[in-house]
N, C-alpha and C positions, 0 to 999 in steps of 0.2 A: 503493500499499499504505499501511496504518496504520504510523506510528512508534511504536515501543514502548521504552521506558526502564525498564530494572531498576535496583533500588538495594536497600541493606539488607544486603548480605553483609558478611563480615568473618572474623577469627580467634576462634574460640571453643573452649573445652575440650570434651572428651567430656562429655555430659550437659547441656550448655548449650543456649541457645535463641537463635534469631534471627528476625526477620520480615522477609520480602521484600516489596518493592513493585514493582508493574509500572504505569507510567502510560502510557495510550494517547493519541494525538493526535487521535483521531476518536471522537466519542461514539456515532454510530448504529452504525458496525460493531462497536465494542467491545460495545454492549448487546446486540445481537442474536445474538452468535455465543458459542461455547464459548471459554472461556479456559483455556489449559494451561500449567502450569510444567514445563519441561525441565531436565535437567542433562547435563552432558558432562564426563567425567573424563579426564584425560590417557590417551591411548591407547585410549579407550573410545568407542563411538558415543553420540551423543545418546540419552537415553531421556526417556520421558514419566514424570514423577513424580505429578502430580496435574492433574485438569481440573474445571471447573464450567461447567455449561451455562448459557445464558441464563435458564433458569428456576430455577437453583440446585442441580440435581442434581450431586453430586460423585461422583468415583471417583479411587482412588488405586493406585499401584503397591504390590504387596505388602510390599515392604521398607520402606515408609513409613507404612503403615495403624497408626492409633493414635498416631503420632508427629506427623504432619504434618496441618495443616488449611489447605485453600483457601478463600477467600473473594472476594466482589467488592462493590465500592461503585459501581454504574452512575452515579449523579449525578457522582461525582468521576472517572469513566472510569479507575478504579484497581482493580487486583487485588492479593491479598495471599497470602503463604505463611507461615503460622506453622509454625515448625520446633522442636520440642522434642525432648528426649532424643537430641541429636546424636550421631552416631557418627563415627569417622574414615573410614568408607566412604561417608559423606555429602559428602565433599570433592569439589567439582566447580564448573564454572561454571554458574551457573543462568539459564535464559532463560525468557521468556514468549512466547506466540503465540496467535493467534486462528484457530479453524477453525469450519465450519459446525456447528451442533446436528445436522444431517440427514445430514452427511458427515463423521464423526469421523476418518476417515483421508483425507480430501479435501485440497484446496491450503490453504496458509496464507494468511491476509489481512495478516498483519503482516510488516514486515521483522525480520529477525533482528539484534537489536541487539549492544551489546557484552556483555551479560550482566553478572552480579555475581558474583564469587569468594566462594565459602563454603570455609573451611579449618577442618577440626575437628582439633584436637590430642589425642592420647591421653594 
């Protein structure tokens, strides 16, 4: 499996911004698959926040549309999540992972890392 390392989290006030990064250890698998950002808040299930296909098509969870932007830099094997207008309910550990473009609910190709903690204070 591809190793994935998330970074960029932190403590921010409501209305603030953060930019998360996801670095992949293997370039080909990263480049040809969909990269997704997920989050898990205490006591809740992990949920998909945003995803970007190998071709650059994006989709977002309804509760982050207009506030979050997902992107990827394939030559750097890195993906990003720009988060603006943050709300306390965005507080969670954020993870990234890879799935096939053609099987969006198929198996993950990356190992789940430690994630990066995002805490939004009111």
